[in-house]
N, CA, C and O atoms as a Maestro MAE file, in Angstrom:
{
 s_m_m2io_version
 :::
 2.0.0
}

f_m_ct {
 s_m_title
 :::
 protein
 m_atom[316] {
  # First column is atom index #
  i_m_mmod_type
  r_m_x_coord
  r_m_y_coord
  r_m_z_coord
  i_m_residue_number
  s_m_chain_name
  s_m_pdb_residue_name
  s_m_pdb_atom_name
  i_m_atomic_number
  :::
  1 25 13.969 -74.246 148.129 1 A "MET " " N  " 7
  2 3 14.834 -75.176 148.836 1 A "MET " " CA " 6
  3 2 15.171 -76.367 147.955 1 A "MET " " C  " 6
  4 15 16.324 -76.798 147.914 1 A "MET " " O  " 8
  5 25 14.196 -76.898 147.258 2 A "PHE " " N  " 7
  6 3 14.405 -78.067 146.408 2 A "PHE " " CA " 6
  7 2 15.396 -77.748 145.281 2 A "PHE " " C  " 6
  8 15 16.246 -78.569 144.938 2 A "PHE " " O  " 8
  9 25 15.272 -76.542 144.710 3 A "TYR " " N  " 7
  10 3 16.148 -76.137 143.616 3 A "TYR " " CA " 6
  11 2 17.599 -76.011 144.085 3 A "TYR " " C  " 6
  12 15 18.520 -76.403 143.368 3 A "TYR " " O  " 8
  13 25 17.800 -75.477 145.259 4 A "SER " " N  " 7
  14 3 19.161 -75.272 145.739 4 A "SER " " CA " 6
  15 2 19.865 -76.600 146.028 4 A "SER " " C  " 6
  16 15 21.083 -76.692 145.878 4 A "SER " " O  " 8
  17 25 19.124 -77.623 146.437 5 A "ILE " " N  " 7
  18 3 19.728 -78.939 146.670 5 A "ILE " " CA " 6
  19 2 20.207 -79.532 145.348 5 A "ILE " " C  " 6
  20 15 21.306 -80.083 145.275 5 A "ILE " " O  " 8
  21 25 19.371 -79.420 144.288 6 A "LYS " " N  " 7
  22 3 19.771 -79.939 142.977 6 A "LYS " " CA " 6
  23 2 20.989 -79.182 142.445 6 A "LYS " " C  " 6
  24 15 21.915 -79.784 141.901 6 A "LYS " " O  " 8
  25 25 20.979 -77.874 142.606 7 A "ALA " " N  " 7
  26 3 22.110 -77.074 142.135 7 A "ALA " " CA " 6
  27 2 23.376 -77.452 142.891 7 A "ALA " " C  " 6
  28 15 24.459 -77.517 142.308 7 A "ALA " " O  " 8
  29 25 23.239 -77.700 144.185 8 A "HIS " " N  " 7
  30 3 24.381 -78.107 145.001 8 A "HIS " " CA " 6
  31 2 24.919 -79.458 144.538 8 A "HIS " " C  " 6
  32 15 26.133 -79.647 144.458 8 A "HIS " " O  " 8
  33 25 24.024 -80.397 144.233 9 A "GLN " " N  " 7
  34 3 24.452 -81.713 143.755 9 A "GLN " " CA " 6
  35 2 25.178 -81.600 142.413 9 A "GLN " " C  " 6
  36 15 26.182 -82.276 142.185 9 A "GLN " " O  " 8
  37 25 24.666 -80.745 141.530 10 A "LYS " " N  " 7
  38 3 25.332 -80.557 140.238 10 A "LYS " " CA " 6
  39 2 26.706 -79.924 140.432 10 A "LYS " " C  " 6
  40 15 27.655 -80.253 139.720 10 A "LYS " " O  " 8
  41 25 26.805 -79.023 141.390 11 A "GLY " " N  " 7
  42 3 28.100 -78.406 141.679 11 A "GLY " " CA " 6
  43 2 29.112 -79.436 142.139 11 A "GLY " " C  " 6
  44 15 30.280 -79.383 141.754 11 A "GLY " " O  " 8
  45 25 28.665 -80.379 142.967 12 A "ILE " " N  " 7
  46 3 29.548 -81.449 143.430 12 A "ILE " " CA " 6
  47 2 29.963 -82.334 142.256 12 A "ILE " " C  " 6
  48 15 31.122 -82.738 142.163 12 A "ILE " " O  " 8
  49 25 29.017 -82.638 141.356 13 A "GLU " " N  " 7
  50 3 29.327 -83.465 140.191 13 A "GLU " " CA " 6
  51 2 30.347 -82.778 139.289 13 A "GLU " " C  " 6
  52 15 31.252 -83.424 138.760 13 A "GLU " " O  " 8
  53 25 30.198 -81.475 139.117 14 A "VAL " " N  " 7
  54 3 31.144 -80.728 138.285 14 A "VAL " " CA " 6
  55 2 32.529 -80.746 138.924 14 A "VAL " " C  " 6
  56 15 33.529 -80.917 138.226 14 A "VAL " " O  " 8
  57 25 32.597 -80.572 140.233 15 A "LYS " " N  " 7
  58 3 33.887 -80.608 140.924 15 A "LYS " " CA " 6
  59 2 34.547 -81.975 140.779 15 A "LYS " " C  " 6
  60 15 35.758 -82.059 140.579 15 A "LYS " " O  " 8
  61 25 33.756 -83.050 140.880 16 A "LYS " " N  " 7
  62 3 34.312 -84.396 140.710 16 A "LYS " " CA " 6
  63 2 34.828 -84.585 139.287 16 A "LYS " " C  " 6
  64 15 35.901 -85.153 139.083 16 A "LYS " " O  " 8
  65 25 34.070 -84.111 138.310 17 A "ALA " " N  " 7
  66 3 34.479 -84.240 136.912 17 A "ALA " " CA " 6
  67 2 35.771 -83.464 136.654 17 A "ALA " " C  " 6
  68 15 36.663 -83.953 135.960 17 A "ALA " " O  " 8
  69 25 35.870 -82.260 137.210 18 A "LEU " " N  " 7
  70 3 37.093 -81.476 137.039 18 A "LEU " " CA " 6
  71 2 38.282 -82.140 137.720 18 A "LEU " " C  " 6
  72 15 39.398 -82.116 137.201 18 A "LEU " " O  " 8
  73 25 38.040 -82.725 138.871 19 A "SER " " N  " 7
  74 3 39.109 -83.415 139.584 19 A "SER " " CA " 6
  75 2 39.614 -84.605 138.777 19 A "SER " " C  " 6
  76 15 40.821 -84.810 138.647 19 A "SER " " O  " 8
  77 25 38.689 -85.383 138.239 20 A "ILE " " N  " 7
  78 3 39.071 -86.548 137.436 20 A "ILE " " CA " 6
  79 2 39.804 -86.101 136.174 20 A "ILE " " C  " 6
  80 15 40.811 -86.696 135.791 20 A "ILE " " O  " 8
  81 25 39.296 -85.057 135.533 21 A "THR " " N  " 7
  82 3 39.926 -84.552 134.311 21 A "THR " " CA " 6
  83 2 41.340 -84.051 134.585 21 A "THR " " C  " 6
  84 15 42.251 -84.300 133.794 21 A "THR " " O  " 8
  85 25 41.526 -83.355 135.688 22 A "SER " " N  " 7
  86 3 42.863 -82.845 136.000 22 A "SER " " CA " 6
  87 2 43.829 -83.986 136.315 22 A "SER " " C  " 6
  88 15 45.004 -83.918 135.954 22 A "SER " " O  " 8
  89 25 43.347 -85.030 136.984 23 A "LYS " " N  " 7
  90 3 44.209 -86.182 137.269 23 A "LYS " " CA " 6
  91 2 44.608 -86.889 135.978 23 A "LYS " " C  " 6
  92 15 45.762 -87.285 135.815 23 A "LYS " " O  " 8
  93 25 43.661 -87.048 135.067 24 A "ILE " " N  " 7
  94 3 43.962 -87.685 133.780 24 A "ILE " " CA " 6
  95 2 44.979 -86.847 133.010 24 A "ILE " " C  " 6
  96 15 45.913 -87.387 132.417 24 A "ILE " " O  " 8
  97 25 44.796 -85.532 133.022 25 A "THR " " N  " 7
  98 3 45.724 -84.643 132.317 25 A "THR " " CA " 6
  99 2 47.127 -84.740 132.900 25 A "THR " " C  " 6
  100 15 48.106 -84.784 132.155 25 A "THR " " O  " 8
  101 25 47.232 -84.774 134.218 26 A "LEU " " N  " 7
  102 3 48.548 -84.892 134.848 26 A "LEU " " CA " 6
  103 2 49.220 -86.212 134.494 26 A "LEU " " C  " 6
  104 15 50.420 -86.245 134.221 26 A "LEU " " O  " 8
  105 25 48.454 -87.302 134.498 27 A "TRP " " N  " 7
  106 3 49.018 -88.603 134.126 27 A "TRP " " CA " 6
  107 2 49.477 -88.612 132.674 27 A "TRP " " C  " 6
  108 15 50.531 -89.166 132.362 27 A "TRP " " O  " 8
  109 25 48.697 -88.003 131.784 28 A "LEU " " N  " 7
  110 3 49.095 -87.947 130.373 28 A "LEU " " CA " 6
  111 2 50.370 -87.125 130.194 28 A "LEU " " C  " 6
  112 15 51.241 -87.496 129.408 28 A "LEU " " O  " 8
  113 25 50.481 -86.022 130.913 29 A "LEU " " N  " 7
  114 3 51.702 -85.220 130.840 29 A "LEU " " CA " 6
  115 2 52.902 -85.988 131.389 29 A "LEU " " C  " 6
  116 15 54.001 -85.902 130.841 29 A "LEU " " O  " 8
  117 25 52.693 -86.733 132.462 30 A "ALA " " N  " 7
  118 3 53.781 -87.540 133.020 30 A "ALA " " CA " 6
  119 2 54.219 -88.611 132.025 30 A "ALA " " C  " 6
  120 15 55.416 -88.835 131.842 30 A "ALA " " O  " 8
  121 25 53.261 -89.273 131.383 31 A "LEU " " N  " 7
  122 3 53.604 -90.288 130.385 31 A "LEU " " CA " 6
  123 2 54.325 -89.675 129.192 31 A "LEU " " C  " 6
  124 15 55.258 -90.271 128.655 31 A "LEU " " O  " 8
  125 25 53.901 -88.498 128.780 32 A "LEU " " N  " 7
  126 3 54.560 -87.811 127.676 32 A "LEU " " CA " 6
  127 2 56.005 -87.457 128.046 32 A "LEU " " C  " 6
  128 15 56.907 -87.572 127.217 32 A "LEU " " O  " 8
  129 25 56.214 -87.034 129.269 33 A "GLY " " N  " 7
  130 3 57.566 -86.733 129.735 33 A "GLY " " CA " 6
  131 2 58.452 -87.965 129.756 33 A "GLY " " C  " 6
  132 15 59.616 -87.901 129.358 33 A "GLY " " O  " 8
  133 25 57.912 -89.084 130.218 34 A "VAL " " N  " 7
  134 3 58.673 -90.338 130.228 34 A "VAL " " CA " 6
  135 2 59.001 -90.759 128.803 34 A "VAL " " C  " 6
  136 15 60.118 -91.196 128.524 34 A "VAL " " O  " 8
  137 25 58.036 -90.630 127.903 35 A "TYR " " N  " 7
  138 3 58.241 -90.987 126.501 35 A "TYR " " CA " 6
  139 2 59.345 -90.129 125.880 35 A "TYR " " C  " 6
  140 15 60.197 -90.648 125.158 35 A "TYR " " O  " 8
  141 25 59.338 -88.832 126.154 36 A "ALA " " N  " 7
  142 3 60.375 -87.938 125.635 36 A "ALA " " CA " 6
  143 2 61.742 -88.296 126.207 36 A "ALA " " C  " 6
  144 15 62.749 -88.232 125.501 36 A "ALA " " O  " 8
  145 25 61.781 -88.671 127.476 37 A "LEU " " N  " 7
  146 3 63.041 -89.063 128.102 37 A "LEU " " CA " 6
  147 2 63.595 -90.335 127.470 37 A "LEU " " C  " 6
  148 15 64.798 -90.442 127.234 37 A "LEU " " O  " 8
  149 25 62.718 -91.299 127.198 38 A "VAL " " N  " 7
  150 3 63.151 -92.548 126.559 38 A "VAL " " CA " 6
  151 2 63.717 -92.263 125.173 38 A "VAL " " C  " 6
  152 15 64.755 -92.810 124.801 38 A "VAL " " O  " 8
  153 25 63.040 -91.411 124.409 39 A "ILE " " N  " 7
  154 3 63.532 -91.057 123.071 39 A "ILE " " CA " 6
  155 2 64.886 -90.355 123.177 39 A "ILE " " C  " 6
  156 15 65.792 -90.639 122.394 39 A "ILE " " O  " 8
  157 25 65.030 -89.448 124.130 40 A "PHE " " N  " 7
  158 3 66.292 -88.731 124.305 40 A "PHE " " CA " 6
  159 2 67.430 -89.688 124.633 40 A "PHE " " C  " 6
  160 15 68.516 -89.584 124.062 40 A "PHE " " O  " 8
  161 25 67.186 -90.617 125.550 41 A "VAL " " N  " 7
  162 3 68.233 -91.566 125.933 41 A "VAL " " CA " 6
  163 2 68.587 -92.469 124.759 41 A "VAL " " C  " 6
  164 15 69.760 -92.774 124.542 41 A "VAL " " O  " 8
  165 25 67.573 -92.902 123.995 42 A "ALA " " N  " 7
  166 3 67.834 -93.751 122.831 42 A "ALA " " CA " 6
  167 2 68.671 -93.009 121.795 42 A "ALA " " C  " 6
  168 15 69.625 -93.568 121.254 42 A "ALA " " O  " 8
  169 25 68.322 -91.756 121.516 43 A "LEU " " N  " 7
  170 3 69.104 -90.974 120.557 43 A "LEU " " CA " 6
  171 2 70.520 -90.725 121.062 43 A "LEU " " C  " 6
  172 15 71.484 -90.776 120.298 43 A "LEU " " O  " 8
  173 25 70.629 -90.458 122.354 44 A "LYS " " N  " 7
  174 3 71.947 -90.186 122.921 44 A "LYS " " CA " 6
  175 2 72.854 -91.400 122.795 44 A "LYS " " C  " 6
  176 15 74.012 -91.265 122.398 44 A "LYS " " O  " 8
  177 25 72.353 -92.574 123.123 45 A "THR " " N  " 7
  178 3 73.184 -93.773 123.008 45 A "THR " " CA " 6
  179 2 73.479 -94.096 121.552 45 A "THR " " C  " 6
  180 15 74.579 -94.548 121.234 45 A "THR " " O  " 8
  181 25 72.525 -93.874 120.671 46 A "TYR " " N  " 7
  182 3 72.736 -94.150 119.247 46 A "TYR " " CA " 6
  183 2 73.848 -93.270 118.683 46 A "TYR " " C  " 6
  184 15 74.730 -93.757 117.976 46 A "TYR " " O  " 8
  185 25 73.806 -91.982 118.994 47 A "TYR " " N  " 7
  186 3 74.808 -91.078 118.444 47 A "TYR " " CA " 6
  187 2 76.143 -91.171 119.163 47 A "TYR " " C  " 6
  188 15 77.179 -90.890 118.560 47 A "TYR " " O  " 8
  189 25 76.150 -91.556 120.434 48 A "GLN " " N  " 7
  190 3 77.423 -91.729 121.130 48 A "GLN " " CA " 6
  191 2 78.193 -92.904 120.552 48 A "GLN " " C  " 6
  192 15 79.422 -92.876 120.503 48 A "GLN " " O  " 8
  193 25 77.480 -93.941 120.111 49 A "ASN " " N  " 7
  194 3 78.145 -95.082 119.492 49 A "ASN " " CA " 6
  195 2 78.789 -94.693 118.169 49 A "ASN " " C  " 6
  196 15 79.718 -95.362 117.716 49 A "ASN " " O  " 8
  197 25 78.315 -93.632 117.550 50 A "LYS " " N  " 7
  198 3 78.884 -93.170 116.282 50 A "LYS " " CA " 6
  199 2 79.939 -92.086 116.490 50 A "LYS " " C  " 6
  200 15 80.493 -91.577 115.515 50 A "LYS " " O  " 8
  201 25 80.224 -91.728 117.727 51 A "GLY " " N  " 7
  202 3 81.263 -90.749 118.010 51 A "GLY " " CA " 6
  203 2 80.777 -89.328 118.168 51 A "GLY " " C  " 6
  204 15 81.593 -88.411 118.256 51 A "GLY " " O  " 8
  205 25 79.482 -89.116 118.208 52 A "TYR " " N  " 7
  206 3 78.944 -87.775 118.403 52 A "TYR " " CA " 6
  207 2 78.678 -87.549 119.884 52 A "TYR " " C  " 6
  208 15 78.613 -88.495 120.669 52 A "TYR " " O  " 8
  209 25 78.527 -86.294 120.249 53 A "SER " " N  " 7
  210 3 78.125 -85.945 121.613 53 A "SER " " CA " 6
  211 2 76.848 -85.129 121.541 53 A "SER " " C  " 6
  212 15 76.728 -84.231 120.707 53 A "SER " " O  " 8
  213 25 75.904 -85.433 122.402 54 A "ILE " " N  " 7
  214 3 74.654 -84.681 122.443 54 A "ILE " " CA " 6
  215 2 74.684 -83.785 123.674 54 A "ILE " " C  " 6
  216 15 74.797 -84.267 124.801 54 A "ILE " " O  " 8
  217 25 74.582 -82.474 123.449 55 A "LEU " " N  " 7
  218 3 74.565 -81.541 124.575 55 A "LEU " " CA " 6
  219 2 73.170 -81.436 125.159 55 A "LEU " " C  " 6
  220 15 72.963 -81.671 126.349 55 A "LEU " " O  " 8
  221 25 72.223 -81.085 124.320 56 A "THR " " N  " 7
  222 3 70.834 -81.013 124.743 56 A "THR " " CA " 6
  223 2 70.005 -81.715 123.693 56 A "THR " " C  " 6
  224 15 70.544 -82.174 122.686 56 A "THR " " O  " 8
  225 25 68.722 -81.807 123.904 57 A "PHE " " N  " 7
  226 3 67.852 -82.530 122.982 57 A "PHE " " CA " 6
  227 2 67.897 -81.888 121.602 57 A "PHE " " C  " 6
  228 15 67.538 -80.721 121.443 57 A "PHE " " O  " 8
  229 25 68.331 -82.638 120.622 58 A "GLY " " N  " 7
  230 3 68.356 -82.152 119.249 58 A "GLY " " CA " 6
  231 2 69.626 -81.431 118.845 58 A "GLY " " C  " 6
  232 15 69.780 -81.082 117.675 58 A "GLY " " O  " 8
  233 25 70.549 -81.196 119.785 59 A "VAL " " N  " 7
  234 3 71.802 -80.519 119.451 59 A "VAL " " CA " 6
  235 2 72.911 -81.558 119.457 59 A "VAL " " C  " 6
  236 15 73.233 -82.134 120.496 59 A "VAL " " O  " 8
  237 25 73.484 -81.788 118.299 60 A "ILE " " N  " 7
  238 3 74.521 -82.807 118.168 60 A "ILE " " CA " 6
  239 2 75.815 -82.107 117.760 60 A "ILE " " C  " 6
  240 15 75.833 -81.326 116.809 60 A "ILE " " O  " 8
  241 25 76.888 -82.390 118.479 61 A "ILE " " N  " 7
  242 3 78.182 -81.833 118.099 61 A "ILE " " CA " 6
  243 2 79.119 -82.986 117.775 61 A "ILE " " C  " 6
  244 15 78.918 -84.113 118.225 61 A "ILE " " O  " 8
  245 25 80.136 -82.689 116.993 62 A "MET " " N  " 7
  246 3 81.111 -83.707 116.628 62 A "MET " " CA " 6
  247 2 82.354 -83.541 117.493 62 A "MET " " C  " 6
  248 15 82.749 -82.429 117.841 62 A "MET " " O  " 8
  249 25 82.960 -84.680 117.831 63 A "THR " " N  " 7
  250 3 84.265 -84.607 118.465 63 A "THR " " CA " 6
  251 2 85.293 -84.334 117.377 63 A "THR " " C  " 6
  252 15 84.976 -84.408 116.190 63 A "THR " " O  " 8
  253 25 86.499 -84.025 117.764 64 A "GLU " " N  " 7
  254 3 87.534 -83.675 116.786 64 A "GLU " " CA " 6
  255 2 87.822 -84.841 115.840 64 A "GLU " " C  " 6
  256 15 87.961 -84.648 114.632 64 A "GLU " " O  " 8
  257 25 87.911 -86.047 116.396 65 A "GLU " " N  " 7
  258 3 88.192 -87.215 115.564 65 A "GLU " " CA " 6
  259 2 87.058 -87.474 114.579 65 A "GLU " " C  " 6
  260 15 87.298 -87.801 113.416 65 A "GLU " " O  " 8
  261 25 85.840 -87.329 115.045 66 A "THR " " N  " 7
  262 3 84.688 -87.569 114.172 66 A "THR " " CA " 6
  263 2 84.638 -86.530 113.064 66 A "THR " " C  " 6
  264 15 84.302 -86.855 111.925 66 A "THR " " O  " 8
  265 25 84.968 -85.289 113.383 67 A "TYR " " N  " 7
  266 3 84.948 -84.234 112.372 67 A "TYR " " CA " 6
  267 2 86.021 -84.487 111.311 67 A "TYR " " C  " 6
  268 15 85.782 -84.295 110.119 67 A "TYR " " O  " 8
  269 25 87.204 -84.919 111.752 68 A "GLU " " N  " 7
  270 3 88.267 -85.234 110.793 68 A "GLU " " CA " 6
  271 2 87.861 -86.400 109.901 68 A "GLU " " C  " 6
  272 15 88.119 -86.384 108.698 68 A "GLU " " O  " 8
  273 25 87.229 -87.407 110.487 69 A "ALA " " N  " 7
  274 3 86.760 -88.543 109.691 69 A "ALA " " CA " 6
  275 2 85.675 -88.097 108.716 69 A "ALA " " C  " 6
  276 15 85.625 -88.570 107.581 69 A "ALA " " O  " 8
  277 25 84.816 -87.197 109.154 70 A "TYR " " N  " 7
  278 3 83.769 -86.667 108.273 70 A "TYR " " CA " 6
  279 2 84.385 -85.920 107.097 70 A "TYR " " C  " 6
  280 15 83.950 -86.079 105.957 70 A "TYR " " O  " 8
  281 25 85.398 -85.106 107.377 71 A "LEU " " N  " 7
  282 3 86.066 -84.378 106.296 71 A "LEU " " CA " 6
  283 2 86.742 -85.335 105.324 71 A "LEU " " C  " 6
  284 15 86.678 -85.141 104.110 71 A "LEU " " O  " 8
  285 25 87.396 -86.377 105.861 72 A "ASP " " N  " 7
  286 3 88.060 -87.355 104.994 72 A "ASP " " CA " 6
  287 2 87.067 -88.046 104.077 72 A "ASP " " C  " 6
  288 15 87.317 -88.175 102.878 72 A "ASP " " O  " 8
  289 25 85.946 -88.492 104.622 73 A "THR " " N  " 7
  290 3 84.964 -89.194 103.788 73 A "THR " " CA " 6
  291 2 84.318 -88.235 102.802 73 A "THR " " C  " 6
  292 15 83.996 -88.626 101.681 73 A "THR " " O  " 8
  293 25 84.124 -86.993 103.201 74 A "ASN " " N  " 7
  294 3 83.522 -86.012 102.308 74 A "ASN " " CA " 6
  295 2 84.457 -85.712 101.137 74 A "ASN " " C  " 6
  296 15 84.003 -85.569 100.002 74 A "ASN " " O  " 8
  297 25 85.759 -85.616 101.406 75 A "ILE " " N  " 7
  298 3 86.737 -85.368 100.341 75 A "ILE " " CA " 6
  299 2 86.820 -86.576 99.415 75 A "ILE " " C  " 6
  300 15 86.893 -86.425 98.196 75 A "ILE " " O  " 8
  301 25 86.808 -87.776 99.997 76 A "LYS " " N  " 7
  302 3 86.886 -88.997 99.182 76 A "LYS " " CA " 6
  303 2 85.662 -89.138 98.278 76 A "LYS " " C  " 6
  304 15 85.774 -89.610 97.146 76 A "LYS " " O  " 8
  305 25 84.502 -88.731 98.773 77 A "GLN " " N  " 7
  306 3 83.285 -88.853 97.967 77 A "GLN " " CA " 6
  307 2 83.295 -87.871 96.807 77 A "GLN " " C  " 6
  308 15 82.700 -88.156 95.767 77 A "GLN " " O  " 8
  309 25 83.945 -86.732 96.948 78 A "LYS " " N  " 7
  310 3 83.962 -85.727 95.882 78 A "LYS " " CA " 6
  311 2 84.944 -86.082 94.771 78 A "LYS " " C  " 6
  312 15 84.825 -85.556 93.664 78 A "LYS " " O  " 8
  313 25 85.901 -86.949 95.031 79 A "ARG " " N  " 7
  314 3 86.900 -87.317 94.017 79 A "ARG " " CA " 6
  315 2 86.345 -88.274 93.013 79 A "ARG " " C  " 6
  316 15 87.053 -88.684 92.093 79 A "ARG " " O  " 8
  :::
 }
 m_bond[315] {
  # First column is bond index #
  i_m_from
  i_m_to
  i_m_order
  :::
  1 1 2 1
  2 2 3 1
  3 3 4 2
  4 3 5 1
  5 5 6 1
  6 6 7 1
  7 7 8 2
  8 7 9 1
  9 9 10 1
  10 10 11 1
  11 11 12 2
  12 11 13 1
  13 13 14 1
  14 14 15 1
  15 15 16 2
  16 15 17 1
  17 17 18 1
  18 18 19 1
  19 19 20 2
  20 19 21 1
  21 21 22 1
  22 22 23 1
  23 23 24 2
  24 23 25 1
  25 25 26 1
  26 26 27 1
  27 27 28 2
  28 27 29 1
  29 29 30 1
  30 30 31 1
  31 31 32 2
  32 31 33 1
  33 33 34 1
  34 34 35 1
  35 35 36 2
  36 35 37 1
  37 37 38 1
  38 38 39 1
  39 39 40 2
  40 39 41 1
  41 41 42 1
  42 42 43 1
  43 43 44 2
  44 43 45 1
  45 45 46 1
  46 46 47 1
  47 47 48 2
  48 47 49 1
  49 49 50 1
  50 50 51 1
  51 51 52 2
  52 51 53 1
  53 53 54 1
  54 54 55 1
  55 55 56 2
  56 55 57 1
  57 57 58 1
  58 58 59 1
  59 59 60 2
  60 59 61 1
  61 61 62 1
  62 62 63 1
  63 63 64 2
  64 63 65 1
  65 65 66 1
  66 66 67 1
  67 67 68 2
  68 67 69 1
  69 69 70 1
  70 70 71 1
  71 71 72 2
  72 71 73 1
  73 73 74 1
  74 74 75 1
  75 75 76 2
  76 75 77 1
  77 77 78 1
  78 78 79 1
  79 79 80 2
  80 79 81 1
  81 81 82 1
  82 82 83 1
  83 83 84 2
  84 83 85 1
  85 85 86 1
  86 86 87 1
  87 87 88 2
  88 87 89 1
  89 89 90 1
  90 90 91 1
  91 91 92 2
  92 91 93 1
  93 93 94 1
  94 94 95 1
  95 95 96 2
  96 95 97 1
  97 97 98 1
  98 98 99 1
  99 99 100 2
  100 99 101 1
  101 101 102 1
  102 102 103 1
  103 103 104 2
  104 103 105 1
  105 105 106 1
  106 106 107 1
  107 107 108 2
  108 107 109 1
  109 109 110 1
  110 110 111 1
  111 111 112 2
  112 111 113 1
  113 113 114 1
  114 114 115 1
  115 115 116 2
  116 115 117 1
  117 117 118 1
  118 118 119 1
  119 119 120 2
  120 119 121 1
  121 121 122 1
  122 122 123 1
  123 123 124 2
  124 123 125 1
  125 125 126 1
  126 126 127 1
  127 127 128 2
  128 127 129 1
  129 129 130 1
  130 130 131 1
  131 131 132 2
  132 131 133 1
  133 133 134 1
  134 134 135 1
  135 135 136 2
  136 135 137 1
  137 137 138 1
  138 138 139 1
  139 139 140 2
  140 139 141 1
  141 141 142 1
  142 142 143 1
  143 143 144 2
  144 143 145 1
  145 145 146 1
  146 146 147 1
  147 147 148 2
  148 147 149 1
  149 149 150 1
  150 150 151 1
  151 151 152 2
  152 151 153 1
  153 153 154 1
  154 154 155 1
  155 155 156 2
  156 155 157 1
  157 157 158 1
  158 158 159 1
  159 159 160 2
  160 159 161 1
  161 161 162 1
  162 162 163 1
  163 163 164 2
  164 163 165 1
  165 165 166 1
  166 166 167 1
  167 167 168 2
  168 167 169 1
  169 169 170 1
  170 170 171 1
  171 171 172 2
  172 171 173 1
  173 173 174 1
  174 174 175 1
  175 175 176 2
  176 175 177 1
  177 177 178 1
  178 178 179 1
  179 179 180 2
  180 179 181 1
  181 181 182 1
  182 182 183 1
  183 183 184 2
  184 183 185 1
  185 185 186 1
  186 186 187 1
  187 187 188 2
  188 187 189 1
  189 189 190 1
  190 190 191 1
  191 191 192 2
  192 191 193 1
  193 193 194 1
  194 194 195 1
  195 195 196 2
  196 195 197 1
  197 197 198 1
  198 198 199 1
  199 199 200 2
  200 199 201 1
  201 201 202 1
  202 202 203 1
  203 203 204 2
  204 203 205 1
  205 205 206 1
  206 206 207 1
  207 207 208 2
  208 207 209 1
  209 209 210 1
  210 210 211 1
  211 211 212 2
  212 211 213 1
  213 213 214 1
  214 214 215 1
  215 215 216 2
  216 215 217 1
  217 217 218 1
  218 218 219 1
  219 219 220 2
  220 219 221 1
  221 221 222 1
  222 222 223 1
  223 223 224 2
  224 223 225 1
  225 225 226 1
  226 226 227 1
  227 227 228 2
  228 227 229 1
  229 229 230 1
  230 230 231 1
  231 231 232 2
  232 231 233 1
  233 233 234 1
  234 234 235 1
  235 235 236 2
  236 235 237 1
  237 237 238 1
  238 238 239 1
  239 239 240 2
  240 239 241 1
  241 241 242 1
  242 242 243 1
  243 243 244 2
  244 243 245 1
  245 245 246 1
  246 246 247 1
  247 247 248 2
  248 247 249 1
  249 249 250 1
  250 250 251 1
  251 251 252 2
  252 251 253 1
  253 253 254 1
  254 254 255 1
  255 255 256 2
  256 255 257 1
  257 257 258 1
  258 258 259 1
  259 259 260 2
  260 259 261 1
  261 261 262 1
  262 262 263 1
  263 263 264 2
  264 263 265 1
  265 265 266 1
  266 266 267 1
  267 267 268 2
  268 267 269 1
  269 269 270 1
  270 270 271 1
  271 271 272 2
  272 271 273 1
  273 273 274 1
  274 274 275 1
  275 275 276 2
  276 275 277 1
  277 277 278 1
  278 278 279 1
  279 279 280 2
  280 279 281 1
  281 281 282 1
  282 282 283 1
  283 283 284 2
  284 283 285 1
  285 285 286 1
  286 286 287 1
  287 287 288 2
  288 287 289 1
  289 289 290 1
  290 290 291 1
  291 291 292 2
  292 291 293 1
  293 293 294 1
  294 294 295 1
  295 295 296 2
  296 295 297 1
  297 297 298 1
  298 298 299 1
  299 299 300 2
  300 299 301 1
  301 301 302 1
  302 302 303 1
  303 303 304 2
  304 303 305 1
  305 305 306 1
  306 306 307 1
  307 307 308 2
  308 307 309 1
  309 309 310 1
  310 310 311 1
  311 311 312 2
  312 311 313 1
  313 313 314 1
  314 314 315 1
  315 315 316 2
  :::
 }
}
């Protein structure tokens, strides 16, 4: 009887530890998601000011005007 009470108490302690660990993990994942969102918004505004469009994270496309300007500067640099 004495052994089963101790084992039961340890089981409760393990459950509490797992609960705390899972809550910490969820909070860390939430913070990581917020951090990624902030970086995405910062990159999006930075590149939009330069005339680029961002479709998804890390994919940057040029508008027609920006591409023409890029070609002009590239040709001028080669001369």
